[in-house]
GUVEXZA-964846 format. One line per 10 residues: number of its first residue (from 0); their letters; for each residue z, x, y of C-alpha. Coordinates in Angstrom, 1 decimal. Layout:
<sites>
NUM> a> Z/X/Y; ...;
</sites>
This chain:
<sites>
0> xxxxxxxxxx> 64.3/120.4/102.3; 62.3/118.0/100.2; 64.0/116.3/97.2; 61.1/114.2/96.0; 59.4/114.5/92.7; 60.5/114.6/89.1; 64.0/115.9/88.4; 65.7/116.6/85.0; 67.9/113.7/83.9; 66.6/111.3/86.6;
10> xxxxxxxxxx> 65.2/107.9/85.9; 65.8/105.3/83.3; 67.0/106.4/79.9; 64.6/105.9/77.0; 64.9/102.9/74.7; 65.8/105.2/71.9; 68.8/106.5/73.9; 69.9/102.9/74.6; 69.6/102.0/70.9; 71.6/105.1/69.9;
20> xxxxxxxxxx> 74.4/104.2/72.3; 74.5/100.6/71.0; 74.8/102.0/67.5; 77.7/104.2/68.5; 79.5/101.3/70.2; 79.0/98.9/67.4; 82.1/99.9/65.3; 84.3/99.4/68.4; 83.1/95.8/69.0; 86.1/94.2/67.2;
30> xxxxxxxxxx> 88.6/96.4/69.0; 87.0/95.5/72.4; 87.2/91.8/71.7; 90.8/92.1/70.5; 91.7/94.0/73.7; 90.0/91.4/75.8; 91.8/88.6/73.9; 95.1/90.3/74.4; 94.5/90.8/78.1; 93.5/87.1/78.5;
40> xxxxxxxxxx> 96.6/85.9/76.5; 98.9/88.1/78.7; 97.5/86.3/81.7; 96.1/89.4/83.4; 93.6/88.1/86.0; 91.2/91.1/85.6; 90.6/90.2/81.9; 90.1/86.5/82.7; 87.7/87.5/85.5; 85.8/89.8/83.3;
50> xxxxxxxxxx> 85.5/87.1/80.6; 84.1/84.6/83.1; 81.7/87.1/84.7; 80.0/87.6/81.3; 80.5/84.0/80.0; 79.4/82.0/83.1; 77.8/84.7/85.3; 79.1/86.4/88.4; 79.2/84.0/91.4; 76.7/84.6/94.2;
60> xxxxxxxxxx> 78.2/86.5/97.0; 78.0/85.0/100.5; 78.4/86.9/103.8; 79.2/85.4/107.2; 77.1/87.3/109.8; 77.7/86.7/113.5; 75.3/88.2/116.0; 76.1/88.5/119.7; 73.3/86.8/121.8; 73.3/89.7/124.4;
70> xxxxxxxx> 72.6/92.3/121.7; 68.9/92.5/120.6; 68.2/93.1/116.9; 65.5/95.6/117.6; 64.9/97.9/120.6; 61.2/97.5/121.4; 61.3/99.9/124.3; 61.4/103.0/122.0;
</sites>
């Protein structure tokens, strides 16, 4: 059952669609900033976190990976 090839609605939206969405959202910009401001003033951590993710960038995630020495990464016998 192959699922390759072009499918309706798949892929990146056209630039025209993006511009159209931005135009629709434009009138809500002041309300969105006001809601963000109210959330930050109330001390809600999620609003503060959202602000700093956009203002300063999301911090790089680090992962601690431990490997057992007896366990090979790849099975070369197969």
